[in-house]
N, C-alpha and C positions, 0 to 999 in steps of 0.2 A: 441532773441534780448531783452535787458532790456527796460522796460517802463520808461519814464521820465515824470515829471510833467510839467505843463505849465511854471512854474517859472524857471525850468531848461532850457527850450527853450529860454526864454527871456534873459538868460545869454549870449547866442551866438549872437553877434552883426554882422549881415550880411548886408552889404551895397553894393550899386551899385556905380561904378566909371567908368571913361573913361580912356583908355590907352593913355598916352600922349607921351610915348617913349618906344621903344622895341628894343632889340638887342640879337643876338645869345649869348649863354653862353657855349662856347667850353670847359671851365674848369670843367664843371659839370660832375659828374660820368655818368649820363645818359643824352642824348640829351635834352636840355632845352632852354628856352627863358627867358631873364631878361625883366621885365616890370616895368614901372613907371606908377602908376595909380592915377588919380586925383579924390578924393572923396568929392570935394567941400570945402567950407569955414570952416566948423566945424572940419573936419579931415585933410584936405589938401592932399598933394601928398605922397604916400607910394610906396615902391618898393617890388617886389616879383620875384620869378622865378617859372616856371611851365614847366612840361614835356609835352608840347603840340605841338611838332614839326611835328607830323604826319599830322595834319590838318591845321596848321598855320605856317606862316613865320612872322618874326618881322614886315615886312611892312604891312601885312594883319591885324595886331593887332592895329596899330595906329588908334585912333578915335573910336575904338570899345568899347561898354559898357560891363563890366564884373561884376560878383558878387563875393564878398570876405568876409571872416571873418576878421574883423578888430581889434578884441580884444584878439587875441592870443599874447603871448610874442614873440618878434623878435627871429628869428632862423638863426644861421650861416650856410650857404650853401657854403662850400669852402671859398673863400675870399669875398663872397657876403652875406650881411645881409638881409634876407627876413623879411619884416615887416607885411605882411598880407598873408592869405591863399586864393588864387583864387580858385573858385569852378568849378567843371565840372563833367561829367558823362562819363563812358567808352562806346565806341561803341561796335559793335559785336566782334571786334578783341582786345578790351581792350585799344585802343588809346583814349585819353581824348578829349572830346568835351566840350568847355567852357559853363558854365551856364550864361545866360543873360536874361534880360527882353525882351519880344517880341515887345515892343514899346519903343521909346526913353523916358526916365524919367530923372528928375534932378539928377545930381551926388550927392552922399551922402545919398540918400533915403534908409531907413531901411526896410528890409524884414519884412512883417507882416504875 
């Protein structure tokens, strides 16, 4: 793995947001969920899709805090424009478990 400098790390803007809307994404190549995430006043609401259907349903995601990279360029996923990259880790079988703070924090907070 390549080493990076601290300045490289600072270029990745990881923020916490709260899922305000979620729905199935049946048009996706792999099972996925569309999410609308509120990152607070500075960034606002952004949308994304994530292949997290093994551990989550759309209903389970509403109100949940998630972490996401907010400074990637938007990416077209089928007919859906993904504006942020929600972060997660694979479980023992490779299914994604979302990354989130272990306590409630204000939306828009930046990872340090």
